[in-house]
GUPAMAR-252457 format. One record per residue (C-alpha): x, y, z; residue in one letter. Coordinates in steps of 0.05 Angstrom, whole numbers, padded with zeros to 5 digits, always signed. Example, Ala and Ser with C-alpha at 12.3 -4.5 7.8 and 13.67 -1.06 7.14 Angstrom:
% residues 2
+00246-00090+00156A;+00273-00021+00143S;
% end
This chain:
% residues 259
+00388-02403-01059M;+00314-02408-01068A;+00302-02401-00993E;+00348-02339-00991R;+00309-02309-01050R;+00243-02322-01015D;+00268-02291-00950L;+00290-02228-00987I;+00224-02224-01024E;+00186-02229-00959R;+00229-02173-00931L;+00213-02128-00988D;+00138-02142-00982R;+00141-02124-00909K;+00177-02059-00926L;+00125-02041-00977E;+00070-02060-00927S;+00099-02004-00882F;+00087-01953-00938G;+00160-01952-00962I;+00170-01964-01037R;+00233-02007-01051V;+00263-01985-01118K;+00328-02023-01129D;+00322-02101-01135E;+00397-02106-01141D;+00406-02086-01067Q;+00361-02144-01039L;+00420-02181-01011K;+00445-02119-00975V;+00377-02108-00947R;+00374-02177-00916Q;+00436-02163-00877D;+00414-02095-00853V;+00340-02095-00841F;+00328-02138-00779D;+00260-02138-00745E;+00276-02080-00700A;+00303-02038-00758T;+00241-02051-00796L;+00197-02026-00739I;+00240-01963-00740A;+00230-01955-00813L;+00155-01964-00802Y;+00154-01905-00753R;+00194-01863-00800L;+00147-01879-00858A;+00086-01863-00814N;+00115-01795-00804R;+00127-01786-00877R;+00201-01776-00866V;+00215-01825-00923I;+00173-01850-00978T;+00221-01896-01016S;+00287-01932-01010I;+00335-01941-01066G;+00403-01972-01075G;+00462-01973-01027A;+00507-01913-01030I;+00561-01945-00987S;+00566-02007-00943T;+00612-02026-00886G;+00619-02055-00818K;+00600-01993-00783E;+00539-01969-00824A;+00505-01977-00892N;+00479-01915-00926I;+00421-01920-00976F;+00391-01871-01025F;+00321-01851-01001A;+00265-01802-01020E;+00210-01762-00991R;+00161-01712-01019D;+00211-01656-01011Q;+00271-01690-01046G;+00329-01738-01040A;+00354-01764-00974L;+00409-01810-00948A;+00387-01866-00901L;+00444-01885-00852K;+00435-01949-00813I;+00486-01966-00760Y;+00498-02040-00759M;+00477-02072-00694M;+00520-02134-00701R;+00585-02108-00730T;+00592-02035-00710A;+00652-02024-00666N;+00615-02000-00605F;+00675-02003-00560K;+00711-01952-00603A;+00649-01909-00599M;+00656-01901-00524T;+00723-01863-00533E;+00683-01806-00562Y;+00619-01814-00519L;+00658-01814-00454D;+00670-01743-00432G;+00610-01717-00474D;+00561-01688-00423P;+00504-01697-00472R;+00511-01771-00467F;+00533-01783-00394S;+00497-01839-00359G;+00483-01883-00418I;+00485-01958-00406R;+00545-01995-00434R;+00506-02044-00477T;+00516-02051-00551R;+00445-02028-00566K;+00447-01967-00521D;+00515-01943-00546I;+00495-01948-00620I;+00427-01913-00606F;+00467-01859-00570A;+00516-01854-00628W;+00458-01844-00676T;+00428-01788-00633R;+00499-01759-00627K;+00511-01756-00702E;+00442-01723-00709F;+00459-01671-00657S;+00525-01657-00686N;+00501-01648-00756L;+00446-01602-00733K;+00495-01558-00695R;+00544-01557-00754A;+00488-01542-00803H;+00461-01486-00759E;+00532-01456-00755A;+00535-01452-00830G;+00581-01513-00843I;+00564-01550-00910P;+00541-01616-00880V;+00481-01662-00897P;+00424-01628-00859E;+00394-01679-00812P;+00320-01691-00810H;+00304-01748-00765A;+00332-01807-00726F;+00300-01872-00698E;+00338-01924-00660R;+00400-01938-00703N;+00373-01899-00766I;+00390-01830-00785L;+00356-01791-00842I;+00393-01733-00872M;+00400-01695-00938D;+00432-01732-00997F;+00496-01698-01024L;+00503-01713-01098G;+00472-01706-01165E;+00413-01750-01186G;+00425-01814-01145E;+00502-01810-01148R;+00538-01783-01087P;+00592-01732-01091Y;+00661-01764-01092P;+00707-01764-01032Q;+00759-01707-01033L;+00814-01760-01045R;+00786-01779-01109L;+00780-01708-01139V;+00828-01671-01181E;+00821-01601-01151L;+00818-01541-01196P;+00844-01493-01141E;+00876-01535-01086P;+00899-01477-01041E;+00828-01446-01044E;+00800-01514-01023T;+00850-01521-00967Y;+00834-01451-00939Q;+00759-01467-00944T;+00768-01530-00902I;+00811-01494-00850L;+00753-01444-00847G;+00704-01501-00835Y;+00747-01524-00778I;+00748-01456-00748K;+00673-01445-00757T;+00657-01512-00729L;+00698-01497-00665F;+00678-01424-00657Q;+00602-01427-00675R;+00582-01499-00665A;+00629-01511-00608R;+00649-01577-00638L;+00714-01612-00661V;+00702-01662-00717H;+00756-01710-00689A;+00763-01752-00752D;+00770-01702-00809L;+00808-01726-00869S;+00803-01732-00944E;+00758-01793-00934Y;+00700-01758-00899N;+00699-01695-00939I;+00658-01699-01005L;+00670-01653-01062Y;+00614-01624-01108G;+00609-01552-01121D;+00649-01542-01058K;+00674-01588-01001P;+00621-01619-00955Y;+00637-01648-00887V;+00607-01715-00869I;+00610-01770-00816D;+00602-01729-00753M;+00583-01783-00704G;+00651-01779-00669Q;+00650-01702-00667A;+00661-01678-00594V;+00639-01617-00553T;+00697-01570-00532L;+00690-01593-00460D;+00709-01662-00480H;+00775-01680-00447P;+00808-01697-00512R;+00779-01642-00555A;+00844-01607-00566M;+00881-01670-00581Q;+00828-01688-00634F;+00831-01616-00662L;+00908-01622-00671A;+00896-01689-00705R;+00844-01658-00755D;+00892-01603-00774V;+00951-01653-00783A;+00907-01694-00826N;+00887-01637-00872I;+00958-01611-00877N;+00985-01681-00893R;+00935-01686-00951Y;+00949-01617-00980F;+01023-01616-00967S;+01041-01638-01038D;+00982-01598-01070R;+00991-01527-01044C;+01028-01485-00994R;+01005-01505-00924I;+01008-01465-00857L;+01041-01487-00792D;+00998-01533-00753E;+01006-01495-00688K;+00989-01431-00723E;+00927-01461-00749I;+00905-01487-00681V;+00918-01419-00653G;+00873-01386-00703Q;+00818-01436-00692V;+00819-01430-00616T;+00829-01353-00616E;+00789-01324-00560G;+00778-01389-00523F;+00813-01404-00458D;+00830-01478-00468L;+00887-01519-00447E;+00927-01550-00505P;
% end
């Protein structure tokens, strides 16, 4: 136990030597699992660019990625670190294959996870520029993605599934509008949209866009139909829902795409 504590304290001293202030001592055990030497170097580069100035507690943890609260001079951030050892890089290839932006990447765990990080940054940027409420991305480095924090104080907005909606039908229509805007303006399909990756604050916010695909992806239409089905499933006992084929038709209106 003493050796573990010593290791964690040395890790924090190293982070601080990089110019990154560590705020939450309760999260030390999480940091030990996440911040390997290569990730520390990436953090050093981000700190040198003043992208981040402090790291707080974990917002969420999992096998794929851990997300920490962070700060910079301009405000609150979310620091997303994809896990090099436990992320399911084989499943990631399902969404990378067929995406011309990432053709030719090597099939090593490191290269796929790095590509996935770049992909989420690119997808968030396109969605944000199209007017979709997503966390605005600011930078990426290796397996680290820096984006806006969505929440109040240091508390993230809850997932849609945990919220008692005041106007379910209005929220349903808003999310369908997001799907259409994402398709029509950003030329993207989320490909994993559900009540788990929509946050709700003053309005719904879309998150987790690493798997989002461009319209020329061979499975784009299949993923779109699945997104629509997921949203209809969730709202089916909360408000009046539309026919799935009708929704897909409205989303893809004006596009010559095979179903």
